[in-house]
PATILO-638982 format. One line per 8 residues: their letters; for each residue x, y, z of C-alpha. Coordinates in nm, 3 decimals, padded with zeros to 5 digits. Layout:
PATILO-638982
A> X,Y,Z; ... $
end
This chain:
PATILO-638982
XXXXXXXX> -00.001,-00.001,00.006; 00.109,00.362,-00.055; 00.079,00.703,00.105; 00.087,01.053,-00.049; 00.435,01.122,00.083; 00.587,00.796,-00.071; 00.834,00.841,-00.357; 00.704,00.706,-00.692 $
XXXXXXXX> 01.018,00.492,-00.737; 00.908,00.280,-00.442; 00.547,00.242,-00.563; 00.561,00.199,-00.944; 00.928,00.112,-00.990; 01.219,00.296,-01.124; 01.150,00.224,-01.490; 00.812,00.420,-01.477 $
XXXXXXXX> 00.916,00.666,-01.208; 01.233,00.800,-01.366; 01.065,00.957,-01.682; 00.796,01.114,-01.471; 01.070,01.280,-01.262; 01.297,01.380,-01.545; 01.030,01.519,-01.787; 00.751,01.631,-01.553 $
XXXXXXXX> 00.918,01.688,-01.218; 00.689,01.441,-01.043; 00.870,01.267,-00.752; 00.608,01.161,-00.490; 00.263,01.002,-00.506; 00.118,01.342,-00.417; 00.298,01.502,-00.705; 00.159,01.253,-00.947 $
XXXXXXXX> -00.201,01.264,-00.820; -00.193,01.643,-00.839; -00.081,01.632,-01.203; -00.435,01.700,-01.299; -00.605,01.630,-01.639; -00.582,01.937,-01.862; -00.906,01.815,-02.037; -01.137,01.516,-02.075 $
XXXXXXXX> -01.219,01.344,-02.401; -01.594,01.358,-02.457; -01.829,01.125,-02.644; -01.691,00.813,-02.800; -01.334,00.775,-02.684; -01.257,00.503,-02.938; -01.336,00.535,-03.303; -01.392,00.183,-03.427 $
XXXXXXXX> -01.299,00.053,-03.770; -01.432,00.280,-04.040; -01.610,00.523,-03.809; -01.591,00.891,-03.930; -01.445,01.105,-03.659; -01.636,01.416,-03.548; -01.465,01.745,-03.625; -01.130,01.729,-03.451 $
XXXXXXXX> -00.916,02.035,-03.388; -00.532,02.046,-03.381; -00.428,01.940,-03.029; -00.734,01.734,-02.959; -00.666,01.385,-02.819; -00.821,01.099,-03.010; -00.807,00.717,-03.012; -00.864,00.495,-03.311 $
XXXXXXXX> -00.914,00.113,-03.341; -00.854,00.003,-03.701; -00.647,-00.206,-03.949; -00.328,-00.086,-04.110; -00.390,-00.035,-04.479; -00.048,00.090,-04.569; 00.292,00.104,-04.405; 00.593,00.283,-04.558 $
XXXXXXXX> 00.951,00.322,-04.417; 01.096,00.659,-04.519; 01.413,00.867,-04.451; 01.440,01.222,-04.335; 01.604,01.471,-04.578; 01.825,01.634,-04.309; 02.156,01.503,-04.189; 02.203,01.284,-03.999 $
XXXXXXXX> 01.927,01.090,-04.186; 01.674,00.908,-03.963; 01.439,00.632,-04.070; 01.071,00.674,-03.983; 00.752,00.485,-04.052; 00.424,00.626,-04.181; 00.116,00.401,-04.155; -00.227,00.471,-04.293 $
XXXXXXXX> -00.550,00.334,-04.146; -00.804,00.163,-04.368; -01.101,00.340,-04.518; -01.093,00.671,-04.314; -01.219,00.999,-04.447; -01.033,01.227,-04.398; -00.727,00.999,-04.429; -00.570,00.911,-04.101 $
XXXXXXXX> -00.194,00.856,-04.082; 00.050,00.796,-03.792; 00.426,00.869,-03.796; 00.681,00.678,-03.582; 01.041,00.769,-03.549; 01.181,00.446,-03.399; 01.131,00.273,-03.724; 01.370,-00.011,-03.669 $
XXXXXXXX> 01.130,-00.154,-03.411; 00.795,-00.039,-03.546; 00.837,-00.143,-03.908; 00.865,-00.508,-03.799; 00.568,-00.477,-03.573; 00.330,-00.246,-03.753; 00.273,-00.415,-04.082; -00.020,-00.410,-04.330 $
XXXXXXXX> -00.325,-00.599,-04.201; -00.240,-00.550,-03.830; -00.544,-00.446,-03.614; -00.437,-00.206,-03.348; -00.531,00.078,-03.124; -00.373,00.426,-03.186; -00.392,00.711,-02.938; -00.241,01.059,-02.962 $
XXXXXXXX> -00.281,01.425,-03.036; -00.444,01.545,-03.360; -00.246,01.733,-03.627; -00.316,01.801,-03.988; -00.089,01.783,-04.291; -00.212,01.824,-04.653; -00.575,01.770,-04.542; -00.486,01.440,-04.371 $
XXXXXXXX> -00.535,01.390,-04.001; -00.193,01.299,-03.861; -00.075,01.152,-03.532; 00.290,01.194,-03.457; 00.442,00.911,-03.250; 00.118,00.810,-03.091; 00.078,00.540,-02.830; -00.028,00.207,-02.993 $
XXXXXXXX> -00.144,-00.140,-02.893; -00.171,-00.450,-03.119; -00.505,-00.610,-03.056; -00.497,-00.943,-03.247; -00.266,-01.222,-03.357; 00.059,-01.353,-03.208; 00.175,-01.003,-03.110; -00.153,-00.911,-02.929 $
XXXXXXXX> -00.077,-00.699,-02.628; 00.252,-00.557,-02.768; 00.299,-00.189,-02.819; 00.336,00.123,-02.597; 00.396,00.017,-02.237; 00.132,00.276,-02.117; -00.151,00.125,-02.319; -00.039,-00.228,-02.238 $
XXXXXXXX> -00.047,-00.136,-01.867; -00.407,-00.009,-01.893; -00.534,-00.296,-02.106; -00.566,-00.660,-02.012; -00.529,-00.976,-02.230; -00.786,-01.253,-02.227; -00.703,-01.619,-02.189; -00.718,-01.677,-02.568 $
XXXXXXXX> -00.465,-01.401,-02.634; -00.702,-01.123,-02.740; -00.677,-00.777,-02.588; -00.969,-00.685,-02.368; -01.067,-00.324,-02.456; -01.350,-00.296,-02.199; -01.131,-00.075,-01.979; -01.125,00.179,-02.260 $
XXXXXXXX> -01.508,00.187,-02.296; -01.571,00.511,-02.110; -01.769,00.824,-02.189; -01.476,01.038,-02.058; -01.098,00.989,-02.050; -00.853,01.220,-01.878; -00.604,01.396,-02.099; -00.291,01.499,-01.916 $
XXXXXXXX> -00.017,01.765,-01.967; 00.246,01.554,-02.136; 00.568,01.560,-02.333; 00.713,01.372,-02.624; 00.892,01.140,-02.381; 00.593,01.098,-02.136; 00.264,01.092,-02.307; -00.082,01.120,-02.161 $
XXXXXXXX> -00.138,00.745,-02.166; 00.184,00.700,-01.976; 00.060,00.929,-01.697; -00.285,00.766,-01.689; -00.139,00.422,-01.652; 00.085,00.530,-01.368; -00.203,00.709,-01.197; -00.426,00.399,-01.220 $
XXXXXXXX> -00.137,00.190,-01.077; -00.094,00.422,-00.784; -00.466,00.461,-00.710; -00.498,00.076,-00.697; -00.254,00.070,-00.400; -00.320,00.401,-00.233; -00.416,00.384,00.135; -00.727,00.590,00.228 $
XXXXXXXX> -00.601,00.946,00.259; -00.639,01.112,00.596; -00.813,01.449,00.557; -00.626,01.750,00.694; -00.940,01.974,00.670; -01.208,01.971,00.941; -01.554,01.854,00.865; -01.695,02.194,00.928 $
XXXXXXXX> -01.491,02.353,00.650; -01.586,02.071,00.411; -01.954,02.116,00.492; -01.937,02.494,00.451; -01.825,02.460,00.090; -01.988,02.122,00.009; -01.645,01.967,-00.053; -01.539,01.604,-00.122 $
XXXXXXXX> -01.290,01.448,00.122; -00.943,01.468,-00.004; -00.943,01.094,-00.078; -01.260,01.129,-00.285; -01.132,01.431,-00.475; -00.798,01.278,-00.565; -00.969,00.975,-00.708; -01.259,01.146,-00.878 $
XXXXXXXX> -01.045,01.409,-01.062; -00.878,01.122,-01.249; -01.137,00.845,-01.277; -01.488,00.959,-01.245; -01.709,00.983,-01.550; -01.967,01.203,-01.363; -01.915,01.566,-01.451; -02.082,01.687,-01.123 $
XXXXXXXX> -01.834,01.476,-00.922; -01.549,01.623,-01.122; -01.666,01.975,-01.042; -01.683,01.896,-00.670; -01.339,01.745,-00.688; -01.200,02.069,-00.848; -01.348,02.282,-00.575; -01.191,02.062,-00.309 $
XXXXXXXX> -00.854,02.058,-00.484; -00.879,02.446,-00.515; -00.923,02.452,-00.136; -00.617,02.228,-00.096; -00.405,02.478,-00.302; -00.544,02.767,-00.102; -00.457,02.605,00.238; -00.116,02.493,00.116 $
XXXXXXXX> -00.024,02.843,-00.012; -00.164,03.015,00.299; 00.037,02.777,00.522; 00.357,02.852,00.323; 00.295,03.231,00.364; 00.229,03.176,00.732; 00.572,03.010,00.778; 00.737,03.301,00.597 $
XXXXXXXX> 00.558,03.561,00.794; 00.625,03.405,01.131; 00.979,03.318,01.021; 01.041,03.696,00.993; 00.861,03.756,01.320; 01.101,03.538,01.497; 01.393,03.740,01.383; 01.552,04.040,01.557 $
XXXXXXXX> 01.456,04.378,01.420; 01.633,04.706,01.460; 01.470,04.916,01.731; 01.407,05.276,01.620; 01.184,05.462,01.868; 01.049,05.800,01.754; 01.175,06.115,01.932; 01.097,06.484,01.906 $
XXXXXXXX> 01.454,06.599,01.852; 01.532,06.412,01.528; 01.512,06.452,01.159; 01.165,06.281,01.141; 01.004,06.529,01.376; 01.182,06.826,01.211; 01.063,06.702,00.867; 00.699,06.682,00.985 $
XXXXXXXX> 00.722,07.039,01.124; 00.859,07.180,00.795; 00.627,07.008,00.553; 00.453,07.279,00.334; 00.129,07.078,00.333; -00.084,06.897,00.589; -00.084,06.519,00.594; -00.412,06.351,00.519 $
XXXXXXXX> -00.593,06.152,00.786; -00.498,05.832,00.601; -00.131,05.926,00.600; -00.129,06.002,00.969; -00.307,05.675,01.050; -00.052,05.473,00.849; 00.239,05.662,01.002; 00.109,05.575,01.360 $
XXXXXXXX> 00.131,05.207,01.260; 00.479,05.239,01.100; 00.611,05.440,01.391; 00.509,05.171,01.639; 00.643,04.883,01.421; 00.980,05.045,01.360; 01.027,05.086,01.735; 00.965,04.711,01.787 $
XXXXXXXX> 01.218,04.429,01.809; 00.994,04.242,01.549; 01.093,04.322,01.190; 00.820,04.509,01.013; 00.679,04.327,00.708; 00.417,04.565,00.551; 00.285,04.663,00.223; 00.156,05.015,00.163 $
XXXXXXXX> -00.080,05.041,-00.129; -00.254,05.349,-00.249; -00.380,05.525,-00.553; -00.145,05.721,-00.773; -00.087,06.048,-00.588; -00.208,05.936,-00.251; 00.117,06.031,-00.084; 00.295,05.704,-00.020 $
XXXXXXXX> 00.637,05.849,-00.081; 00.621,06.107,00.193; 00.502,05.846,00.440; 00.803,05.631,00.351; 01.043,05.932,00.384; 00.920,06.004,00.735; 00.965,05.633,00.823; 01.315,05.638,00.685 $
XXXXXXXX> 01.395,05.951,00.884; 01.282,05.771,01.197; 01.534,05.497,01.124; 01.812,05.745,01.051; 01.743,05.910,01.383; 01.820,05.580,01.551; 02.152,05.540,01.371; 02.039,05.306,01.090 $
XXXXXXXX> 02.061,05.335,00.714; 01.765,05.296,00.475; 01.760,05.161,00.119; 01.490,05.250,-00.130; 01.475,05.014,-00.427; 01.311,05.146,-00.747; 01.240,04.958,-01.074; 01.368,05.223,-01.320 $
XXXXXXXX> 01.645,05.477,-01.331; 01.393,05.748,-01.412; 01.195,05.672,-01.094; 01.506,05.627,-00.877; 01.638,05.970,-00.988; 01.308,06.129,-00.922; 01.283,05.979,-00.577; 01.631,06.112,-00.500 $
XXXXXXXX> 01.544,06.459,-00.622; 01.207,06.470,-00.442; 01.348,06.329,-00.118; 01.635,06.587,-00.117; 01.381,06.859,-00.191; 01.145,06.766,00.092; 01.424,06.718,00.343; 01.599,07.044,00.242 $
XXXXXXXX> 01.872,07.126,00.492; 01.811,06.797,00.672; 01.984,06.625,00.375; 02.299,06.834,00.372; 02.530,06.628,00.599; 02.888,06.670,00.484; 02.815,06.983,00.287; 02.938,07.333,00.361 $
XXXXXXXX> 02.706,07.488,00.609; 02.514,07.161,00.654; 02.277,07.141,00.950; 02.376,06.959,01.267; 02.224,06.612,01.279; 02.144,06.613,00.907; 02.177,06.310,00.691; 02.282,06.240,00.324 $
XXXXXXXX> 02.079,06.111,00.039; 02.279,05.899,-00.209; 02.162,05.767,-00.553; 02.311,05.457,-00.713; 02.210,05.336,-01.066; 02.363,05.104,-01.328; 02.428,05.383,-01.584; 02.652,05.579,-01.352 $
XXXXXXXX> 03.026,05.595,-01.447; 03.268,05.373,-01.248; 03.415,05.664,-01.050; 03.058,05.783,-00.959; 02.960,05.434,-00.843; 03.281,05.403,-00.644; 03.212,05.736,-00.467; 02.846,05.641,-00.380 $
XXXXXXXX> 02.955,05.294,-00.252; 03.210,05.458,-00.022; 02.934,05.687,00.120; 02.719,05.382,00.180; 02.988,05.161,00.339; 03.100,05.448,00.571; 02.749,05.515,00.684; 02.766,05.871,00.562 $
XXXXXXXX> 02.464,05.822,00.345; 02.161,05.762,00.564; 01.916,05.720,00.284; 02.029,05.529,-00.023; 01.812,05.517,-00.335; 01.885,05.300,-00.633; 01.778,05.040,-00.891; 01.891,04.672,-00.908 $
XXXXXXXX> 02.246,04.816,-00.868; 02.182,04.823,-00.490; 02.158,04.449,-00.485; 02.514,04.393,-00.626; 02.766,04.220,-00.407; 02.996,04.529,-00.423; 02.743,04.740,-00.235; 02.801,04.715,00.151 $
XXXXXXXX> 02.604,04.898,00.414; 02.744,04.994,00.755; 02.413,04.954,00.938; 02.110,04.881,00.723; 01.789,04.905,00.916; 01.502,04.952,00.667; 01.440,04.835,00.311; 01.169,05.016,00.108 $
XXXXXXXX> 01.069,04.862,-00.220; 00.874,05.086,-00.459; 00.649,04.926,-00.721; 00.665,04.595,-00.546; 00.523,04.395,-00.838; 00.837,04.472,-01.045; 01.056,04.275,-00.794; 01.066,03.915,-00.667 $
XXXXXXXX> 01.099,03.806,-00.296; 01.448,03.693,-00.387; 01.561,04.052,-00.485; 01.418,04.218,-00.176; 01.567,03.946,00.053; 01.906,03.985,-00.114; 01.896,04.357,-00.023; 01.779,04.284,00.341 $
XXXXXXXX> 02.068,04.039,00.376; 02.314,04.325,00.353; 02.234,04.407,00.716; 02.495,04.340,00.978; 02.504,04.235,01.341; 02.248,03.962,01.308; 01.950,04.193,01.261; 01.666,04.157,01.006 $
XXXXXXXX> 01.583,04.504,00.854; 01.230,04.621,00.855; 01.060,04.592,00.516; 00.813,04.833,00.367; 00.693,04.759,00.005; 00.485,05.011,-00.183; 00.259,04.985,-00.486; 00.037,05.225,-00.668 $
XXXXXXXX> -00.135,04.943,-00.853; -00.441,04.875,-00.637; -00.452,04.507,-00.550; -00.774,04.296,-00.520; -00.818,04.130,-00.181; -00.768,03.778,-00.323; -00.433,03.878,-00.466; -00.327,04.057,-00.144 $
XXXXXXXX> -00.405,03.734,00.050; -00.217,03.505,-00.183; 00.053,03.684,-00.375; 00.135,03.924,-00.090; 00.003,03.715,00.194; 00.334,03.735,00.390; 00.285,04.107,00.429; 00.056,04.308,00.649 $
XXXXXXXX> -00.137,04.561,00.434; -00.204,04.931,00.482; -00.405,05.124,00.228; -00.417,05.496,00.139; -00.740,05.580,-00.041; -00.768,05.950,00.022; -00.590,06.190,-00.217; -00.414,06.497,-00.078 $
XXXXXXXX> -00.610,06.822,-00.089; -00.573,07.016,-00.408; -00.547,06.718,-00.640; -00.766,06.770,-00.951; -00.996,06.512,-01.094; -00.903,06.361,-01.431; -01.163,06.344,-01.708; -01.112,06.035,-01.929 $
XXXXXXXX> -01.262,05.973,-02.274; -01.221,05.677,-02.510; -01.202,05.776,-02.878; -01.297,05.503,-03.121; -01.162,05.633,-03.452; -01.350,05.392,-03.675; -01.690,05.498,-03.533; -01.849,05.754,-03.755 $
XXXXXXXX> -01.947,05.985,-03.468; -01.589,05.974,-03.338; -01.410,06.056,-03.665; -01.343,06.419,-03.575; -01.257,06.346,-03.212; -00.894,06.272,-03.273; -00.842,06.603,-03.442; -01.017,06.770,-03.138 $
XXXXXXXX> -00.773,06.581,-02.911; -00.471,06.739,-03.079; -00.648,07.076,-03.068; -00.694,07.029,-02.689; -00.322,06.956,-02.649; -00.244,07.283,-02.832; -00.492,07.470,-02.604; -00.328,07.335,-02.286 $
XXXXXXXX> 00.017,07.427,-02.417; -00.107,07.781,-02.506; -00.235,07.805,-02.144; 00.121,07.733,-02.021; 00.072,07.369,-01.944; 00.221,07.038,-02.088; 00.118,06.704,-02.227; 00.211,06.341,-02.266 $
XXXXXXXX> 00.155,06.137,-02.590; 00.203,05.762,-02.528; 00.276,05.489,-02.778; 00.294,05.109,-02.712; 00.625,05.038,-02.890; 00.950,05.216,-02.980; 01.009,05.127,-03.350; 00.942,04.861,-03.615 $
XXXXXXXX> 01.209,04.631,-03.466; 00.991,04.595,-03.146; 00.726,04.328,-03.176; 00.369,04.439,-03.187; 00.263,04.241,-02.891; -00.113,04.245,-02.927; -00.259,04.029,-03.192; -00.529,04.276,-03.289 $
XXXXXXXX> -00.728,04.331,-03.605; -00.631,04.630,-03.814; -00.313,04.804,-03.878; -00.008,04.764,-03.648; 00.032,04.995,-03.343; 00.206,05.323,-03.422; 00.560,05.348,-03.287; 00.686,05.631,-03.075 $
XXXXXXXX> 00.933,05.736,-03.348; 00.656,05.748,-03.609; 00.440,05.943,-03.369; 00.709,06.202,-03.296; 00.784,06.243,-03.670; 00.415,06.275,-03.762; 00.316,06.516,-03.486; 00.615,06.742,-03.521 $
XXXXXXXX> 00.533,06.803,-03.892; 00.156,06.779,-03.857; -00.093,06.821,-03.579; 00.156,06.964,-03.319; 00.391,07.136,-03.556; 00.553,07.443,-03.392; 00.533,07.300,-03.035; 00.851,07.183,-02.850 $
XXXXXXXX> 00.833,06.800,-02.861; 01.055,06.564,-02.664; 01.124,06.197,-02.693; 01.143,05.941,-02.407; 01.169,05.560,-02.434; 01.344,05.263,-02.267; 01.641,05.240,-02.505; 01.774,05.590,-02.420 $
XXXXXXXX> 02.076,05.593,-02.189; 02.032,05.696,-01.827; 02.192,06.036,-01.892; 01.968,06.089,-02.198; 01.656,06.000,-01.990; 01.762,06.229,-01.706; 01.823,06.518,-01.953; 01.481,06.477,-02.110 $
XXXXXXXX> 01.295,06.458,-01.786; 01.485,06.758,-01.649; 01.391,06.958,-01.956; 01.030,06.844,-01.936; 01.003,06.925,-01.570; 01.166,07.267,-01.633; 00.893,07.345,-01.893; 01.148,07.344,-02.180 $
XXXXXXXX> 00.943,07.065,-02.357; 00.574,07.120,-02.424; 00.479,06.760,-02.525; 00.666,06.449,-02.420; 00.615,06.174,-02.678; 00.695,05.855,-02.489; 00.643,05.486,-02.423; 00.538,05.337,-02.084 $
XXXXXXXX> 00.871,05.426,-01.935; 00.677,05.714,-01.774; 00.421,05.468,-01.630; 00.542,05.487,-01.270; 00.658,05.759,-01.046; 00.717,06.042,-01.295; 00.578,06.362,-01.133; 00.538,06.674,-01.344 $
XXXXXXXX> 00.247,06.874,-01.182; 00.222,07.110,-01.487; 00.123,06.818,-01.717; -00.249,06.829,-01.765; -00.331,06.623,-02.075; -00.239,06.268,-02.186; -00.322,06.110,-02.524; -00.268,05.730,-02.529 $
XXXXXXXX> -00.242,05.593,-02.883; -00.350,05.239,-02.954; -00.489,05.225,-02.602; -00.624,04.876,-02.665; -00.268,04.749,-02.645; -00.256,04.825,-02.273; -00.412,04.646,-01.973; -00.662,04.815,-01.738 $
XXXXXXXX> -00.414,04.865,-01.452; -00.151,04.990,-01.690; -00.386,05.255,-01.834; -00.477,05.355,-01.478; -00.111,05.395,-01.398; -00.043,05.600,-01.705; -00.335,05.825,-01.635; -00.183,05.887,-01.287 $
XXXXXXXX> 00.093,06.095,-01.448; -00.150,06.386,-01.494; -00.387,06.550,-01.245; -00.097,06.604,-01.010; -00.112,06.986,-01.000; -00.375,07.245,-00.950; -00.535,07.240,-01.298; -00.809,07.008,-01.418 $
XXXXXXXX> -00.669,06.730,-01.639; -00.787,06.514,-01.933; -00.687,06.168,-02.053; -00.781,06.055,-02.402; -00.764,05.680,-02.494; -00.741,05.635,-02.869; -00.813,05.306,-03.049; -00.899,05.183,-03.403 $
XXXXXXXX> -01.101,04.893,-03.266; -01.484,04.895,-03.259; -01.653,05.038,-02.955; -01.845,04.711,-02.917; -01.521,04.497,-02.906; -01.382,04.345,-02.580; -01.101,04.604,-02.593; -01.362,04.880,-02.635 $
XXXXXXXX> -01.539,04.762,-02.317; -01.209,04.770,-02.131; -01.142,05.132,-02.236; -01.494,05.241,-02.146; -01.448,05.082,-01.800; -01.125,05.285,-01.747; -01.296,05.603,-01.868; -01.590,05.546,-01.636 $
XXXXXXXX> -01.418,05.550,-01.305; -01.107,05.679,-01.121; -01.140,05.406,-00.854; -00.823,05.200,-00.900; -00.949,04.925,-00.668; -01.263,04.873,-00.883; -01.048,04.860,-01.190; -00.804,04.615,-01.026 $
XXXXXXXX> -01.088,04.370,-00.980; -01.187,04.410,-01.348; -00.828,04.363,-01.449; -00.797,04.043,-01.246; -01.114,03.905,-01.401; -00.989,03.982,-01.753; -00.617,03.878,-01.730; -00.667,03.583,-01.486 $
XXXXXXXX> -00.409,03.495,-01.230; -00.139,03.378,-01.462; -00.029,03.730,-01.541; -00.112,03.863,-01.194; 00.092,03.608,-01.009; 00.397,03.681,-01.218; 00.720,03.636,-01.024; 00.610,03.782,-00.696 $
XXXXXXXX> 00.674,03.483,-00.474; 01.034,03.404,-00.561; 01.143,03.578,-00.879; 01.019,03.259,-01.056; 00.673,03.173,-01.190; 00.418,03.023,-00.952; 00.134,02.820,-01.110; -00.198,02.763,-00.938 $
XXXXXXXX> -00.360,02.461,-01.101; -00.718,02.472,-00.959; -00.732,02.792,-00.749; -00.869,03.095,-00.924; -00.796,03.433,-00.771; -01.091,03.570,-00.966; -01.346,03.311,-00.868; -01.240,03.168,-00.526 $
XXXXXXXX> -01.230,03.466,-00.292; -01.442,03.288,-00.023; -01.222,02.980,-00.045; -00.905,03.194,-00.014; -01.038,03.379,00.290; -01.150,03.056,00.458; -00.809,02.895,00.389; -00.637,03.201,00.546 $
XXXXXXXX> -00.849,03.174,00.856; -00.787,02.803,00.880; -00.411,02.844,00.844; -00.406,03.112,01.112; -00.608,02.882,01.348; -00.376,02.586,01.287; -00.066,02.804,01.347; -00.205,02.925,01.672 $
XXXXXXXX> -00.327,02.582,01.806; -00.103,02.327,01.639; 00.209,02.502,01.483; 00.405,02.172,01.462; 00.120,02.011,01.272; 00.087,01.720,01.515; -00.285,01.693,01.446; -00.270,01.834,01.085 $
XXXXXXXX> 00.013,01.648,00.913; -00.161,01.662,00.577; -00.117,02.043,00.574; 00.254,02.002,00.534; 00.192,01.790,00.220; -00.040,02.058,00.079; 00.216,02.327,00.137; 00.502,02.122,-00.018 $
XXXXXXXX> 00.478,02.279,-00.374; 00.505,02.627,-00.217; 00.779,02.548,00.035; 00.990,02.250,-00.038; 01.057,02.307,-00.406; 01.312,02.542,-00.565; 01.023,02.750,-00.697; 00.951,02.901,-00.354 $
XXXXXX> 01.257,02.805,-00.149; 01.251,03.165,-00.023; 00.926,03.123,00.166; 01.087,02.991,00.480; 01.378,03.226,00.470; 01.397,03.499,00.740 $
end
């Protein structure tokens, strides 16, 4: 008998287990049983002699039982030449062929007149249905029962030497994710073998939780997902297995969160005589109620021996940066250094400039006439010259720089901090756990720095609980007083009533410039060498270089146009942004390099070309570049697609609301979790097989509560051993090896 934790090699033998591990990464019984079917064949699984197949698409899985009408051995044209066998089944329309590349063996076995079963993935070549290296099983004669090991394992042979096909007579068959070396039938045969010897699985979930969601037991679910022909039972199995994933992930996040809590954090109590208090006194504006509330939490957590592990999310312009600066000042007052990690050089340089501006004399340490007790703000980016980098690294290593701002350059081994106490990560979704932990590891003296991650991309609750579940969350919803609303309009250029709107858009840009204000014009790609990512109907997206050329000689001729895109050097980007900020450029023609952090209060209009190429959250981020000053602002989303299209609905949704949290929920429903999960857990992709962040909010919340309860009452899992198995994909594998790292 077998248990979920047993290695497959001990259950099905090395010959079957080795390919599963090498090609699919399946090591234990649990790994194999959670290699779920990607689909189920419907209707007649087996197409008997002469039956016409229903319409079959490329990639469908099909099984034929028929006689070989023709068998030809051929050679490939390329060197080294390889012999292959092509067989044709009798009397099929369209013609059905199968190709085998181990011809030395198959040409002696698969001869004309042989009755066999063929099972594989549908392809088409010259109007013929073609199976490439399918599984096969000879059904009659002296070689009956010979063929692919996977089919032979599933089938049985009668006393008179005939192959019994009754096991294949099912309404549904599971079709598994497979490879050329391990096909779907191989997986199915191994799963049947394992389920035949599997001990009843103890259930790690309480009956009350199963009753609440009408869930199968774990044992029932693991068997039903592979073997049942009842569609309703498969649906119940999926819901149960989604709960298993939710509980496993929440337990992994619980371990990470409490691993950090067990570490020693740097103690930084607030005091009235330091930089933080002086900064708050000299601010030229009043903090919002939300900012004050968040600062109370941060102040208390920074003064604790427990390392802070918090995410601060808020709308574009909600004032996250000043909150982080006050927190950093509190750490500097206690003798610690702070590191702020930004995803782009443009954003890092802007942070350095704005932080120096807000600190004023408090950031002049080491300068002539510098204030007593002041600190120093340093900037480190990859495009700096070697002497510049060396100088900044010396300031960091000596402790002279209290606040250090940089891009990925901060993570390099050559950067050493004297006394790192707080890591701030801006635009958290651009970084993996690995990157932020490598920066935290630069602390000395056995301390674990406090961590504050910030994002201006509003996060749905389900994503916050799963992707960022190891972080406590604070939210800023209130915008500072004086922020102007942004009016957003979608322009559908192919609609008759919108045909003149684009001309009016360029006229509006001219009007804003004439009034002394500035504009952005955004394109989705740089030039023709950059792939046009969205497979859309109609002409390709306009490039930023085409846009600059066309506007400078056409609709915006006579205005001062600037160019910004990701291929410019750091110095070129800085020069363009400096000129734009100084009002020397009227219109910045750019790509999404300005998506995050760029702050030019005088910019009041944005035109996004080919807006259908952007996602909902990205459009919301772009729109946040305007409306940052005292003048009303307008955002125009231009597309050549129909208003009634899916993209049209997305643009109208963005135009209808400024609520980023509502848009985030829409974005999740549209993009699904594959894009949302990204690399956030470890810098590597995480795949949820059954759990949907868009559809399983109640399951995720219940799993979170269950994991918290278990950690409080049974942290060593004495009574909940199955939870450890559920968490294994998120803890024990290389994919999330960082989850238990403090």
